[in-house]
N, CA and C atoms as an extended XYZ file, in Angstrom:
531
Properties=species:S:1:pos:R:3:atomname:S:1:resname:S:1:resid:I:1 pbc="F F F"
N        -8.478      -19.212       14.666 N   MET     1
C        -9.141      -19.350       13.360 CA  MET     1
C        -9.523      -20.792       13.162 C   MET     1
N       -10.723      -21.014       12.745 N   ASN     2
C       -11.230      -22.334       12.453 CA  ASN     2
C       -10.824      -22.703       11.021 C   ASN     2
N        -9.902      -23.669       10.922 N   LYS     3
C        -9.388      -24.022        9.585 CA  LYS     3
C       -10.435      -24.604        8.675 C   LYS     3
N       -11.497      -25.195        9.251 N   SER     4
C       -12.525      -25.757        8.399 CA  SER     4
C       -13.390      -24.689        7.754 C   SER     4
N       -13.304      -23.475        8.236 N   LYS     5
C       -14.062      -22.365        7.674 CA  LYS     5
C       -13.115      -21.322        7.083 C   LYS     5
N       -12.108      -21.808        6.384 N   GLU     6
C       -11.139      -20.924        5.761 CA  GLU     6
C       -11.826      -19.974        4.779 C   GLU     6
N       -11.430      -18.728        4.814 N   ILE     7
C       -11.966      -17.747        3.890 CA  ILE     7
C       -11.073      -17.728        2.652 C   ILE     7
N       -11.656      -18.085        1.534 N   ILE     8
C       -10.906      -18.067        0.288 CA  ILE     8
C       -11.529      -16.974       -0.586 C   ILE     8
N       -10.748      -15.946       -0.828 N   VAL     9
C       -11.214      -14.828       -1.647 CA  VAL     9
C       -10.611      -14.981       -3.040 C   VAL     9
N       -11.432      -14.906       -4.038 N   ASN    10
C       -10.981      -15.001       -5.421 CA  ASN    10
C       -10.143      -13.757       -5.721 C   ASN    10
N        -8.888      -13.973       -6.203 N   MET    11
C        -8.013      -12.834       -6.511 CA  MET    11
C        -8.634      -11.940       -7.570 C   MET    11
N        -9.464      -12.465       -8.458 N   ASP    12
C       -10.094      -11.638       -9.476 CA  ASP    12
C       -11.066      -10.646       -8.829 C   ASP    12
N       -11.595      -10.996       -7.663 N   ALA    13
C       -12.533      -10.097       -6.987 CA  ALA    13
C       -11.814       -8.954       -6.252 C   ALA    13
N       -10.516       -9.083       -6.095 N   ILE    14
C        -9.724       -8.064       -5.412 CA  ILE    14
C        -9.011       -7.250       -6.514 C   ILE    14
N        -9.458       -6.032       -6.675 N   GLN    15
C        -8.923       -5.224       -7.767 CA  GLN    15
C        -8.216       -3.980       -7.220 C   GLN    15
N        -6.968       -3.776       -7.637 N   PRO    16
C        -6.288       -2.550       -7.248 CA  PRO    16
C        -6.856       -1.355       -8.020 C   PRO    16
N        -6.545       -0.175       -7.530 N   ARG    17
C        -6.871        1.021       -8.300 CA  ARG    17
C        -6.068        0.956       -9.577 C   ARG    17
N        -6.692        1.176      -10.698 N   ALA    18
C        -5.993        1.096      -11.980 CA  ALA    18
C        -4.925        2.187      -12.060 C   ALA    18
N        -3.793        1.900      -12.672 N   PRO    19
C        -2.748        2.919      -12.815 CA  PRO    19
C        -3.313        4.180      -13.471 C   PRO    19
N        -2.984        5.300      -12.874 N   GLY    20
C        -3.491        6.566      -13.391 CA  GLY    20
C        -4.910        6.874      -12.984 C   GLY    20
N        -5.525        5.979      -12.194 N   GLN    21
C        -6.879        6.182      -11.739 CA  GLN    21
C        -6.897        6.997      -10.447 C   GLN    21
N        -5.993        7.935      -10.350 N   LEU    22
C        -5.974        8.860       -9.237 CA  LEU    22
C        -6.946        9.972       -9.627 C   LEU    22
N        -7.969       10.132       -8.846 N   LEU    23
C        -8.915       11.209       -9.144 CA  LEU    23
C        -8.237       12.516       -8.815 C   LEU    23
N        -7.958       13.294       -9.814 N   SER    24
C        -7.152       14.485       -9.609 CA  SER    24
C        -7.764       15.456       -8.613 C   SER    24
N        -9.092       15.479       -8.529 N   ASP    25
C        -9.719       16.402       -7.575 CA  ASP    25
C       -10.030       15.733       -6.235 C   ASP    25
N        -9.756       14.433       -6.112 N   GLN    26
C       -10.007       13.698       -4.878 CA  GLN    26
C        -8.849       12.739       -4.578 C   GLN    26
N        -7.646       13.258       -4.361 N   PRO    27
C        -6.492       12.369       -4.173 CA  PRO    27
C        -6.638       11.467       -2.951 C   PRO    27
N        -7.297       11.919       -1.892 N   MET    28
C        -7.450       11.070       -0.715 CA  MET    28
C        -8.350        9.877       -0.995 C   MET    28
N        -9.308       10.027       -1.903 N   GLU    29
C       -10.167        8.904       -2.284 CA  GLU    29
C        -9.354        7.806       -2.973 C   GLU    29
N        -8.393        8.233       -3.811 N   ALA    30
C        -7.524        7.269       -4.467 CA  ALA    30
C        -6.649        6.548       -3.415 C   ALA    30
N        -6.140        7.295       -2.454 N   LEU    31
C        -5.336        6.661       -1.401 CA  LEU    31
C        -6.192        5.702       -0.573 C   LEU    31
N        -7.414        6.102       -0.289 N   LYS    32
C        -8.341        5.194        0.433 CA  LYS    32
C        -8.613        3.925       -0.369 C   LYS    32
N        -8.719        4.064       -1.673 N   ARG    33
C        -8.927        2.886       -2.515 CA  ARG    33
C        -7.738        1.938       -2.402 C   ARG    33
N        -6.532        2.509       -2.389 N   ASP    34
C        -5.340        1.694       -2.172 CA  ASP    34
C        -5.414        0.992       -0.814 C   ASP    34
N        -5.881        1.709        0.212 N   HIS    35
C        -5.988        1.138        1.554 CA  HIS    35
C        -6.947       -0.060        1.527 C   HIS    35
N        -8.081        0.101        0.857 N   ARG    36
C        -9.063       -1.004        0.805 CA  ARG    36
C        -8.469       -2.223        0.092 C   ARG    36
N        -7.730       -1.964       -0.970 N   TYR    37
C        -7.111       -3.054       -1.717 CA  TYR    37
C        -6.144       -3.843       -0.833 C   TYR    37
N        -5.316       -3.129       -0.088 N   VAL    38
C        -4.336       -3.802        0.777 CA  VAL    38
C        -5.050       -4.546        1.910 C   VAL    38
N        -6.115       -3.973        2.453 N   ARG    39
C        -6.896       -4.680        3.471 CA  ARG    39
C        -7.411       -6.004        2.931 C   ARG    39
N        -7.949       -5.982        1.693 N   GLN    40
C        -8.465       -7.219        1.079 CA  GLN    40
C        -7.350       -8.239        0.883 C   GLN    40
N        -6.183       -7.772        0.464 N   LEU    41
C        -5.052       -8.683        0.272 CA  LEU    41
C        -4.626       -9.297        1.602 C   LEU    41
N        -4.543       -8.476        2.643 N   PHE    42
C        -4.187       -9.019        3.952 CA  PHE    42
C        -5.229      -10.034        4.408 C   PHE    42
N        -6.515       -9.751        4.211 N   ASP    43
C        -7.564      -10.705        4.577 CA  ASP    43
C        -7.341      -12.022        3.835 C   ASP    43
N        -7.038      -11.925        2.570 N   ARG    44
C        -6.824      -13.119        1.750 CA  ARG    44
C        -5.637      -13.909        2.282 C   ARG    44
N        -4.542      -13.256        2.533 N   TYR    45
C        -3.318      -13.930        2.978 CA  TYR    45
C        -3.499      -14.514        4.378 C   TYR    45
N        -4.012      -13.731        5.308 N   LEU    46
C        -4.040      -14.149        6.711 CA  LEU    46
C        -5.141      -15.149        7.028 C   LEU    46
N        -6.115      -15.283        6.133 N   ASN    47
C        -7.247      -16.180        6.407 CA  ASN    47
C        -7.220      -17.452        5.592 C   ASN    47
N        -6.023      -17.890        5.220 N   THR    48
C        -5.897      -19.151        4.494 CA  THR    48
C        -4.652      -19.889        4.940 C   THR    48
N        -4.653      -21.174        4.755 N   GLN    49
C        -3.461      -21.982        4.977 CA  GLN    49
C        -2.939      -22.467        3.639 C   GLN    49
N        -3.611      -22.107        2.558 N   ASN    50
C        -3.249      -22.532        1.205 CA  ASN    50
C        -1.976      -21.791        0.745 C   ASN    50
N        -0.887      -22.517        0.548 N   SER    51
C         0.385      -21.900        0.198 CA  SER    51
C         0.353      -21.229       -1.177 C   SER    51
N        -0.470      -21.736       -2.097 N   GLU    52
C        -0.565      -21.088       -3.421 CA  GLU    52
C        -1.237      -19.716       -3.297 C   GLU    52
N        -2.240      -19.625       -2.480 N   ILE    53
C        -2.891      -18.338       -2.258 CA  ILE    53
C        -1.913      -17.370       -1.622 C   ILE    53
N        -1.138      -17.866       -0.654 N   LYS    54
C        -0.141      -17.017        0.006 CA  LYS    54
C         0.928      -16.560       -0.977 C   LYS    54
N         1.337      -17.467       -1.857 N   ARG    55
C         2.357      -17.122       -2.875 CA  ARG    55
C         1.849      -16.035       -3.843 C   ARG    55
N         0.558      -16.006       -4.049 N   GLU    56
C        -0.043      -15.009       -4.929 CA  GLU    56
C        -0.282      -13.672       -4.198 C   GLU    56
N        -0.873      -13.740       -3.003 N   ALA    57
C        -1.249      -12.531       -2.275 CA  ALA    57
C        -0.044      -11.856       -1.611 C   ALA    57
N         0.890      -12.637       -1.065 N   GLY    58
C         2.016      -12.051       -0.337 CA  GLY    58
C         2.832      -11.049       -1.136 C   GLY    58
N         3.346      -11.476       -2.301 N   PRO    59
C         4.131      -10.509       -3.110 CA  PRO    59
C         3.312       -9.311       -3.574 C   PRO    59
N         2.030       -9.529       -3.800 N   GLU    60
C         1.174       -8.409       -4.253 CA  GLU    60
C         0.991       -7.399       -3.105 C   GLU    60
N         0.929       -7.888       -1.873 N   ILE    61
C         0.862       -6.975       -0.716 CA  ILE    61
C         2.097       -6.081       -0.700 C   ILE    61
N         3.259       -6.710       -0.843 N   ILE    62
C         4.508       -5.970       -0.787 CA  ILE    62
C         4.580       -4.963       -1.950 C   ILE    62
N         4.247       -5.375       -3.149 N   ARG    63
C         4.285       -4.496       -4.316 CA  ARG    63
C         3.354       -3.293       -4.123 C   ARG    63
N         2.123       -3.563       -3.681 N   ALA    64
C         1.142       -2.507       -3.502 CA  ALA    64
C         1.574       -1.533       -2.406 C   ALA    64
N         2.096       -2.075       -1.301 N   LEU    65
C         2.516       -1.200       -0.201 CA  LEU    65
C         3.721       -0.322       -0.604 C   LEU    65
N         4.664       -0.923       -1.329 N   GLU    66
C         5.819       -0.155       -1.751 CA  GLU    66
C         5.420        0.990       -2.682 C   GLU    66
N         4.580        0.724       -3.667 N   LEU    67
C         4.145        1.756       -4.579 CA  LEU    67
C         3.361        2.849       -3.846 C   LEU    67
N         2.491        2.458       -2.968 N   HIS    68
C         1.680        3.404       -2.205 CA  HIS    68
C         2.559        4.265       -1.291 C   HIS    68
N         3.471        3.628       -0.570 N   ALA    69
C         4.351        4.384        0.329 CA  ALA    69
C         5.253        5.347       -0.459 C   ALA    69
N         5.770        4.879       -1.593 N   ASP    70
C         6.592        5.753       -2.436 CA  ASP    70
C         5.795        6.989       -2.876 C   ASP    70
N         4.567        6.795       -3.293 N   LEU    71
C         3.726        7.904       -3.732 CA  LEU    71
C         3.491        8.886       -2.586 C   LEU    71
N         3.151        8.362       -1.426 N   GLU    72
C         2.915        9.251       -0.274 CA  GLU    72
C         4.172        9.998        0.110 C   GLU    72
N         5.308        9.304        0.171 N   GLU    73
C         6.551        9.935        0.600 CA  GLU    73
C         7.088       10.937       -0.401 C   GLU    73
N         6.937       10.667       -1.687 N   ALA    74
C         7.497       11.548       -2.707 CA  ALA    74
C         6.637       12.775       -2.971 C   ALA    74
N         5.318       12.618       -2.875 N   VAL    75
C         4.454       13.729       -3.255 CA  VAL    75
C         3.499       14.159       -2.129 C   VAL    75
N         2.712       13.222       -1.650 N   PHE    76
C         1.629       13.574       -0.722 CA  PHE    76
C         2.171       14.202        0.581 C   PHE    76
N         3.048       13.507        1.274 N   TYR    77
C         3.542       14.026        2.561 CA  TYR    77
C         4.251       15.367        2.439 C   TYR    77
N         5.150       15.537        1.456 N   PRO    78
C         5.782       16.861        1.334 CA  PRO    78
C         4.781       17.985        1.118 C   PRO    78
N         3.712       17.702        0.365 N   LYS    79
C         2.733       18.750        0.063 CA  LYS    79
C         1.815       19.074        1.240 C   LYS    79
N         1.572       18.095        2.113 N   VAL    80
C         0.640       18.335        3.247 CA  VAL    80
C         1.357       18.496        4.597 C   VAL    80
N         2.695       18.424        4.599 N   ARG    81
C         3.468       18.503        5.837 CA  ARG    81
C         3.087       19.704        6.686 C   ARG    81
N         2.894       20.857        6.079 N   SER    82
C         2.613       22.077        6.841 CA  SER    82
C         1.290       22.015        7.591 C   SER    82
N         0.400       21.144        7.183 N   ILE    83
C        -0.923       21.024        7.838 CA  ILE    83
C        -0.784       20.396        9.220 C   ILE    83
N         0.104       19.399        9.354 N   ASP    84
C         0.345       18.772       10.657 CA  ASP    84
C         1.716       18.086       10.606 C   ASP    84
N         2.795       18.825       10.814 N   PRO    85
C         4.135       18.257       10.691 CA  PRO    85
C         4.366       17.051       11.604 C   PRO    85
N         3.819       17.071       12.804 N   GLY    86
C         4.007       15.957       13.720 CA  GLY    86
C         3.348       14.683       13.209 C   GLY    86
N         2.166       14.827       12.642 N   LEU    87
C         1.449       13.667       12.117 CA  LEU    87
C         2.190       13.105       10.897 C   LEU    87
N         2.744       13.985       10.074 N   ILE    88
C         3.508       13.520        8.901 CA  ILE    88
C         4.776       12.802        9.371 C   ILE    88
N         5.474       13.362       10.365 N   ASP    89
C         6.654       12.686       10.906 CA  ASP    89
C         6.297       11.281       11.416 C   ASP    89
N         5.180       11.200       12.130 N   HIS    90
C         4.720        9.913       12.656 CA  HIS    90
C         4.404        8.951       11.513 C   HIS    90
N         3.741        9.430       10.476 N   SER    91
C         3.407        8.599        9.320 CA  SER    91
C         4.665        8.095        8.612 C   SER    91
N         5.647        8.957        8.491 N   GLU    92
C         6.904        8.550        7.859 CA  GLU    92
C         7.614        7.481        8.685 C   GLU    92
N         7.554        7.610       10.011 N   GLN    93
C         8.147        6.604       10.893 CA  GLN    93
C         7.424        5.261       10.736 C   GLN    93
N         6.095        5.318       10.610 N   GLU    94
C         5.331        4.086       10.389 CA  GLU    94
C         5.696        3.440        9.068 C   GLU    94
N         5.929        4.263        8.037 N   HIS    95
C         6.377        3.737        6.743 CA  HIS    95
C         7.712        3.029        6.892 C   HIS    95
N         8.605        3.666        7.632 N   HIS    96
C         9.948        3.085        7.839 CA  HIS    96
C         9.832        1.711        8.518 C   HIS    96
N         9.009        1.623        9.549 N   GLU    97
C         8.809        0.353       10.266 CA  GLU    97
C         8.186       -0.697        9.327 C   GLU    97
N         7.234       -0.304        8.511 N   ALA    98
C         6.610       -1.248        7.572 CA  ALA    98
C         7.633       -1.715        6.549 C   ALA    98
N         8.487       -0.815        6.081 N   ARG    99
C         9.505       -1.192        5.105 CA  ARG    99
C        10.496       -2.202        5.701 C   ARG    99
N        10.825       -2.038        6.977 N   GLN   100
C        11.722       -2.991        7.607 CA  GLN   100
C        11.078       -4.377        7.636 C   GLN   100
N         9.814       -4.440        7.982 N   LEU   101
C         9.103       -5.735        7.981 CA  LEU   101
C         9.049       -6.333        6.568 C   LEU   101
N         8.814       -5.472        5.578 N   MET   102
C         8.745       -5.961        4.196 CA  MET   102
C        10.084       -6.530        3.762 C   MET   102
N        11.159       -5.899        4.152 N   GLU   103
C        12.504       -6.435        3.806 CA  GLU   103
C        12.720       -7.785        4.464 C   GLU   103
N        12.290       -7.953        5.694 N   GLN   104
C        12.393       -9.256        6.355 CA  GLN   104
C        11.578      -10.296        5.608 C   GLN   104
N        10.366       -9.932        5.211 N   ILE   105
C         9.489      -10.858        4.493 CA  ILE   105
C        10.149      -11.257        3.167 C   ILE   105
N        10.731      -10.291        2.458 N   LYS   106
C        11.319      -10.598        1.167 CA  LYS   106
C        12.540      -11.505        1.270 C   LYS   106
N        13.129      -11.558        2.462 N   SER   107
C        14.338      -12.369        2.634 CA  SER   107
C        14.063      -13.834        2.992 C   SER   107
N        12.792      -14.186        3.192 N   ILE   108
C        12.462      -15.575        3.521 CA  ILE   108
C        11.405      -16.115        2.573 C   ILE   108
N        11.335      -17.425        2.475 N   ASP   109
C        10.338      -18.074        1.611 CA  ASP   109
C         8.957      -17.896        2.216 C   ASP   109
N         7.981      -17.721        1.350 N   ILE   110
C         6.584      -17.495        1.781 CA  ILE   110
C         6.032      -18.655        2.613 C   ILE   110
N         6.615      -19.849        2.451 N   THR   111
C         6.133      -21.019        3.201 CA  THR   111
C         6.826      -21.163        4.571 C   THR   111
N         7.819      -20.363        4.834 N   HIS   112
C         8.508      -20.410        6.133 CA  HIS   112
C         7.525      -19.983        7.230 C   HIS   112
N         7.491      -20.728        8.347 N   PRO   113
C         6.537      -20.411        9.409 CA  PRO   113
C         6.628      -18.959        9.922 C   PRO   113
N         7.813      -18.384        9.893 N   GLN   114
C         7.989      -17.008       10.378 CA  GLN   114
C         7.297      -16.000        9.440 C   GLN   114
N         7.106      -16.364        8.202 N   CYS   115
C         6.524      -15.454        7.214 CA  CYS   115
C         5.107      -15.044        7.633 C   CYS   115
N         4.307      -15.987        8.088 N   ASP   116
C         2.950      -15.650        8.529 CA  ASP   116
C         2.981      -14.654        9.678 C   ASP   116
N         3.871      -14.843       10.622 N   GLU   117
C         3.967      -13.913       11.764 CA  GLU   117
C         4.401      -12.534       11.293 C   GLU   117
N         5.346      -12.471       10.357 N   LEU   118
C         5.780      -11.180        9.822 CA  LEU   118
C         4.630      -10.482        9.061 C   LEU   118
N         3.873      -11.247        8.302 N   PHE   119
C         2.718      -10.653        7.599 CA  PHE   119
C         1.668      -10.167        8.594 C   PHE   119
N         1.495      -10.889        9.680 N   ARG   120
C         0.548      -10.470       10.721 CA  ARG   120
C         1.009       -9.149       11.340 C   ARG   120
N         2.307       -9.062       11.648 N   GLN   121
C         2.873       -7.821       12.186 CA  GLN   121
C         2.727       -6.671       11.199 C   GLN   121
N         3.014       -6.952        9.940 N   LEU   122
C         2.892       -5.956        8.891 CA  LEU   122
C         1.459       -5.483        8.776 C   LEU   122
N         0.513       -6.400        8.788 N   ALA   123
C        -0.909       -6.045        8.703 CA  ALA   123
C        -1.306       -5.145        9.881 C   ALA   123
N        -0.921       -5.539       11.083 N   ASP   124
C        -1.234       -4.731       12.269 CA  ASP   124
C        -0.681       -3.320       12.122 C   ASP   124
N         0.585       -3.214       11.695 N   SER   125
C         1.233       -1.935       11.531 CA  SER   125
C         0.561       -1.080       10.462 C   SER   125
N         0.330       -1.697        9.310 N   VAL   126
C        -0.254       -0.972        8.174 CA  VAL   126
C        -1.692       -0.544        8.486 C   VAL   126
N        -2.473       -1.422        9.081 N   LEU   127
C        -3.868       -1.081        9.360 CA  LEU   127
C        -3.976        0.003       10.409 C   LEU   127
N        -3.051        0.033       11.373 N   HIS   128
C        -2.998        1.148       12.336 CA  HIS   128
C        -2.686        2.453       11.587 C   HIS   128
N        -1.717        2.384       10.687 N   HIS   129
C        -1.308        3.544        9.897 CA  HIS   129
C        -2.462        4.051        9.045 C   HIS   129
N        -3.152        3.143        8.385 N   VAL   130
C        -4.289        3.498        7.526 CA  VAL   130
C        -5.361        4.223        8.353 C   VAL   130
N        -5.647        3.679        9.501 N   GLU   131
C        -6.666        4.279       10.382 CA  GLU   131
C        -6.258        5.699       10.759 C   GLU   131
N        -5.009        5.902       11.097 N   SER   132
C        -4.498        7.219       11.471 CA  SER   132
C        -4.642        8.205       10.293 C   SER   132
N        -4.254        7.756        9.115 N   GLU   133
C        -4.376        8.640        7.948 CA  GLU   133
C        -5.837        8.987        7.656 C   GLU   133
N        -6.678        7.963        7.642 N   GLU   134
C        -8.073        8.216        7.246 CA  GLU   134
C        -8.863        8.990        8.294 C   GLU   134
N        -8.559        8.799        9.552 N   GLN   135
C        -9.316        9.447       10.634 CA  GLN   135
C        -8.723       10.812       11.035 C   GLN   135
N        -7.411       10.963       10.918 N   GLN   136
C        -6.784       12.201       11.363 CA  GLN   136
C        -6.247       13.066       10.235 C   GLN   136
N        -5.368       12.494        9.402 N   LEU   137
C        -4.695       13.292        8.396 CA  LEU   137
C        -5.607       13.723        7.244 C   LEU   137
N        -6.315       12.794        6.651 N   PHE   138
C        -7.125       13.138        5.479 CA  PHE   138
C        -8.164       14.212        5.778 C   PHE   138
N        -8.894       14.131        6.901 N   PRO   139
C        -9.841       15.216        7.186 CA  PRO   139
C        -9.162       16.595        7.338 C   PRO   139
N        -7.988       16.617        7.945 N   LYS   140
C        -7.255       17.872        8.075 CA  LYS   140
C        -6.865       18.430        6.718 C   LYS   140
N        -6.432       17.559        5.818 N   VAL   141
C        -6.048       17.992        4.464 CA  VAL   141
C        -7.290       18.530        3.747 C   VAL   141
N        -8.407       17.821        3.847 N   GLN   142
C        -9.630       18.268        3.164 CA  GLN   142
C       -10.123       19.599        3.697 C   GLN   142
N        -9.916       19.869        4.969 N   GLN   143
C       -10.382       21.118        5.568 CA  GLN   143
C        -9.392       22.254        5.441 C   GLN   143
N        -8.213       21.957        4.903 N   SER   144
C        -7.134       22.943        4.868 CA  SER   144
C        -7.295       24.030        3.803 C   SER   144
N        -8.142       23.801        2.828 N   GLY   145
C        -8.277       24.743        1.733 CA  GLY   145
C        -7.212       24.549        0.644 C   GLY   145
N        -6.415       23.498        0.782 N   MET   146
C        -5.379       23.179       -0.184 CA  MET   146
C        -6.049       22.860       -1.538 C   MET   146
N        -5.337       23.181       -2.610 N   ASP   147
C        -5.804       22.868       -3.953 CA  ASP   147
C        -5.628       21.371       -4.190 C   ASP   147
N        -6.682       20.612       -3.962 N   LEU   148
C        -6.616       19.166       -4.064 CA  LEU   148
C        -6.462       18.721       -5.509 C   LEU   148
N        -6.953       19.509       -6.436 N   GLY   149
C        -6.786       19.197       -7.846 CA  GLY   149
C        -5.324       19.192       -8.242 C   GLY   149
N        -4.570       20.227       -7.796 N   ALA   150
C        -3.149       20.300       -8.105 CA  ALA   150
C        -2.391       19.149       -7.434 C   ALA   150
N        -2.753       18.840       -6.187 N   LEU   151
C        -2.128       17.735       -5.472 CA  LEU   151
C        -2.385       16.419       -6.209 C   LEU   151
N        -3.626       16.199       -6.615 N   GLY   152
C        -3.970       14.978       -7.332 CA  GLY   152
C        -3.208       14.840       -8.653 C   GLY   152
N        -3.064       15.950       -9.370 N   LEU   153
C        -2.334       15.913      -10.625 CA  LEU   153
C        -0.859       15.566      -10.401 C   LEU   153
N        -0.260       16.124       -9.341 N   GLU   154
C         1.134       15.809       -9.032 CA  GLU   154
C         1.291       14.330       -8.681 C   GLU   154
N         0.338       13.830       -7.901 N   MET   155
C         0.385       12.406       -7.518 CA  MET   155
C         0.220       11.525       -8.765 C   MET   155
N        -0.689       11.937       -9.656 N   GLN   156
C        -0.935       11.189      -10.881 CA  GLN   156
C         0.324       11.159      -11.749 C   GLN   156
N         0.994       12.288      -11.871 N   ALA   157
C         2.202       12.385      -12.695 CA  ALA   157
C         3.317       11.515      -12.095 C   ALA   157
N         3.459       11.547      -10.770 N   TYR   158
C         4.498       10.737      -10.119 CA  TYR   158
C         4.225        9.251      -10.375 C   TYR   158
N         3.000        8.830      -10.150 N   GLU   159
C         2.671        7.427      -10.319 CA  GLU   159
C         2.872        6.977      -11.757 C   GLU   159
N         2.491        7.798      -12.720 N   ALA   160
C         2.682        7.461      -14.137 CA  ALA   160
C         4.163        7.312      -14.446 C   ALA   160
N         4.983        8.173      -13.872 N   SER   161
C         6.435        8.107      -14.089 CA  SER   161
C         7.019        6.814      -13.519 C   SER   161
N         6.609        6.473      -12.313 N   VAL   162
C         7.104        5.239      -11.662 CA  VAL   162
C         6.691        4.007      -12.439 C   VAL   162
N         5.405        3.948      -12.790 N   LEU   163
C         4.877        2.785      -13.509 CA  LEU   163
C         5.506        2.679      -14.900 C   LEU   163
N         5.744        3.812      -15.541 N   GLY   164
C         6.434        3.809      -16.832 CA  GLY   164
C         7.844        3.269      -16.725 C   GLY   164
N         8.561        3.686      -15.688 N   ALA   165
C         9.915        3.203      -15.475 CA  ALA   165
C         9.921        1.703      -15.192 C   ALA   165
N         8.955        1.229      -14.418 N   GLN   166
C         8.846       -0.194      -14.135 CA  GLN   166
C         8.591       -0.994      -15.404 C   GLN   166
N         7.702       -0.474      -16.234 N   ALA   167
C         7.377       -1.155      -17.495 CA  ALA   167
C         8.600       -1.206      -18.405 C   ALA   167
N         9.320       -0.105      -18.492 N   ARG   168
C        10.520       -0.094      -19.349 CA  ARG   168
C        11.561       -1.069      -18.826 C   ARG   168
N        11.755       -1.151      -17.526 N   SER   169
C        12.791       -2.060      -16.995 CA  SER   169
C        12.360       -3.511      -17.167 C   SER   169
N        11.073       -3.789      -17.119 N   SER   170
C        10.641       -5.184      -17.293 CA  SER   170
C        10.694       -5.606      -18.753 C   SER   170
N        10.747       -4.660      -19.676 N   ASP   171
C        10.841       -4.986      -21.107 CA  ASP   171
C        12.286       -5.246      -21.548 C   ASP   171
N        13.250       -4.882      -20.692 N   GLN   172
C        14.641       -5.080      -21.068 CA  GLN   172
C        15.046       -6.549      -20.876 C   GLN   172
N        15.806       -7.099      -21.844 N   PRO   173
C        16.258       -8.491      -21.698 CA  PRO   173
C        17.065       -8.678      -20.406 C   PRO   173
N        16.826       -9.773      -19.772 N   GLY   174
C        17.580      -10.077      -18.557 CA  GLY   174
C        17.022       -9.400      -17.298 C   GLY   174
N        15.984       -8.601      -17.458 N   MET   175
C        15.429       -7.887      -16.301 CA  MET   175
C        14.085       -8.474      -15.849 C   MET   175
N        13.635       -9.512      -16.499 N   ARG   176
C        12.340      -10.101      -16.151 CA  ARG   176
C        12.491      -10.938      -14.885 C   ARG   176
N        11.401      -10.999      -14.137 N   ARG   177
C        11.409      -11.798      -12.896 CA  ARG   177
C        11.000      -13.204      -13.177 C   ARG   177
């Protein structure tokens, strides 16, 4: 990477899918939107040497990945498992590996030299996983005849519940970060 041509992406230009913005009749489109958001965050983090940008993008990558993985593991994967059990098992294993890397990242300071390497490994792992979902799993789900509206509503309800619990816990004294 040529440091003189560092890519600086304005965080305001990188927008996550709004909470509850799960299209109930197109749940895979909402998951793809999450994928695009995380790709943009990885680009931001990996293409800068600016520690302030890393301090902003790094934790957001972890937060977004955890919420996305929780949603897939709690609702999406159980509902689509019968379509391709082997692919779901593989996806769950990839989530496990990504979570291990995220725990390592959370245990060190963002400015530690090892942090960049861990984020690079996490990006490689997550982007491989995203490609597998978008190219293999999502088309199979769309062709399965499954009621995508019902799936989307379940995903929407789960996400609303999680985000509501997070909001309540952050409003309690002594629980703020």
